[in-house]
N, C-alpha and C positions, 0 to 999 in steps of 0.2 A: 278432829270432827267433833262438833258439839253433840250434846244429847238429843237436841231436836233434829239435827241433821242425820244422826244414827237412826233415830226413830223413822224419819222419812225413807231412808234406804230400806229398812225392814218393811215399812207400810207398802211402798211402791213396788218392791220386789214380790210381794205376796199378791198385790193388785195386778201385776203385769199380765198374767195369763187371761184375765177377763177384762183388761183395760179397753179392748175394742167395743165393749158393751156400754161404755160411758154415754149419757144422753147428748153430751155436746158434739158427739161424733156423727150424729145424724146429718143426712144429706142437706137439709135446709139450713143447718147451722154452719156446715162447711161452706156452703154457698155465701151466706152472709159474711163470714170472715174472708172469704176470697174477695168479695167486693171491697172490703175495707183495705186489704192488702194491695189491691189494684190502685185504689186512691193514693195510698202511701208511696206506691212505685211511682205514680205520676208526679207526686210532689218531690220525690227524691232523686228520680232518674233510675236507670237499671244499675244499682249500686250494691251496697253490702248491707246484709241484715244479720243481726244477732238474736237468737231466741233463747232466752234465759229460762232454765227448767224445761228443756225442749221434749222431755220424755220420749215417747215412741215416734215423734216426728210429725204431729199434727199440722203445725205451722208449715213445715217443709213440704208436706203433701199439698198444702194449699197454695204455696208461693214459689216452689223450686224454679218455675219457668218465669217468674216476674223479676228475679234479682240475679245479678251476675255471680254473686257469691253469698252463700249462707252458712253461718256458723251456729253451733248450738252448744250449750253446756247443761250438764245435769249431774247429780251425784249418785244416780242409781244405774249400775251397769246393765242390769237386766232390762231396763227401759230402753237405754241406748242401743242394745243389741237388736231392737226391733225396729230401728229407723232404717228405712229403705235407703240403700246405697245409690247416690247420685254423684256425677263428676263435680258439681259445684256445691256439694254439701259436705261440711266437716263437723265432727263432734268431738268434744272433750269431756272428761270427767272433772267437774269443778263446781264449787258453790257459787251461789249468786252473790254472796257477800265478799268474794274475792276473785273477780273475773280475770282469767289469764290473758289480757290483752292490753296493748298499749292505750293511752288515752286518745279520744277523738278519732276513732278508726271506723266507726259504724254510722250509716245513715239512718237506720231504723233499729230499734231494739224492741222485741215483743216479749210478752210474758202472759201465758195463757193458762188460767187455772192454777196459778203457782203462789201468788202473793200470801194467801192464807197459810202456806206451809212454811214461810219464812219467819223466824223468830225475830231477828235483827232487821226489820225493814229499813231502818235508817241507813245501815251499812249497805244494803243491797241497792236502794235507791241511789245512794251516793256513787255506787259503782256503775250503774246504768247511766247517770249524768256524766261520769268521767269518760266512759267509752264512746259516747255520742259525739258526733261532729257538731260544730255550730250550726244551728238550724235543723239538726236531727230530731226525730220524733221517737217518743217512747209510747208504745201502745200495749196496754194491759187489758185483759178480758177475763170473763169467768170469775170475777171477784165476788165472793159471797157478801151479801148485804147484812151487816151486823144489825141494822135496824129491822130488817125482815125476820131474822133469827130471833132477836129479842121479842118482837111482837108475837111470833107464833109460840114461843116457849112459855109465854105469860098467860096463854089461854087455859081456861079450865071449863068443865061442864061439857054438855052435848055439843057435838060439832056436826056439820054436814059430812058426807063422805069425802068430798074434795078437800075440805079443810082438815079433816082427820088424817088423810093420806099425806098432806103436806106437813102436818105437825109431826107425824111419825118420822118423816125423812130428816127432820131437824132435830128432834128430841131423841130419836132412837138411832142416829147414825152410827154410834159406837157399837150397838148390838148388831146392826146390819153388817158392819165390816167384820165383826166377831165371827159371822157365819162363813166368812172366807178364810177364817184362821188368823186374822189379825187380833192380837190382844188389845183389849180396851185402852190399856195405858199407852200403847203404841199409837193407836189412833189419835188420842187426845194429845200426845206430844207432837205427832206429825202435823196435826191441824192446828198449829200454834196460836194462830190469830183467832180461831173460834173458841179456844179454850184458854182462858186466863189472860188474854191480852185484848186490847181494844183499839189497835192502831189502824184498823180498816173502816172504822166509822168515818163517814165523809169528811167531817171537819178535821179529824186527826190526820187522815190520809193527805189532805191538802197541805196541812202544816208539815208534814214529813217531805212532801215533794218540794215544797218551797225551801225547807232547810237543806235539801240536797242540791239546790241550785236551779230548779226548774222555775222559769218565769211565767209561763202560760200552762194552765191546767184546765182541760175540759173533761169534767167528771159527769158521767151520765149513768141514769138507772136504765135497767133492761130486764126483760123476761118476767113479766107480771104474774101474780098468782092466778092460775087457771088458764094462761095463754095457750097451753097445748090443747086443752079441752075445747076452747074457743076455735082454735085453728082447725081441729079435727071435725068439729061439728059445723062450722059456718065458713071455713076457709081462711086463708092467709089475709086476704084483704080485710075482713072483719076484725081478725086480730090486730092488724096493723092500725085500723081506726081506733080500737079501744086503747091500744098503747099510746097513740097520739093524745087521746082525751085524758088518760091518766097522768101522762107526762105534763100536760097543760096545767094540772092541778098540783104539781109539786110546789112546795115540799110537803104539802098535806098528805099526798099519797105515797110518800117514799117508803113506808112499810109494806106496800103492795108489791114492791119489786124485789125479786130474788137476788139479783146479780147487779154489780156495777162494771162499767168499763171506763177506761181513761185514756186521754191523749195528752201528753205533756212534752213541753220543748222548752 
């Protein structure tokens, strides 16, 4: 096990008791991911799905009734212990860089909130491509936008309350996790792509996917700065319209979006 993998085991073992409080577990995001998985099911048939870095089973909770068989891998036993047992769900302790499956055996591979924790993305993406059947789809979500992080961290001087709160989330995430008992060096090592690496920048990620053997890549920006506040104040329809507007102005507005998601085949 590498130093980054060991740091992730420590980090996620400490985070497991409060993992249910993560923002992406909100009902509206669960519904969004469910809709995506329903579409992937329609494209692939009721077949086989692999979730890489499955954690406590977010994807399984959303998709267990959509696919005939679901497998998951993770390197943290404490997280896997929280996966709800279901007859068509199986989990293994294994790293993303060395998946314990034969080639071309999955119709869908998912990876939610995990890519920034992987140091050797080249190895992990090559493994995803290897285990996907011809025509299969790789769906990854909750990928931190390096453009957003860099833009926020470069800010200085007076800020609005909203901007200040977002700045603290990015610039002080090490301190935030320290309050949960996670040492700063463990957080930095576990979030390998946010500290010291630059492989999640859009152009770099495209290159890595191409090198892994993916011919088609659909890389999208999502969750703009202040989206939660717009949704809570004016409703989901208003938030959706603003997202469409900001998306129409890409790449100029790329730094306004917190996350990326991708579909590759």
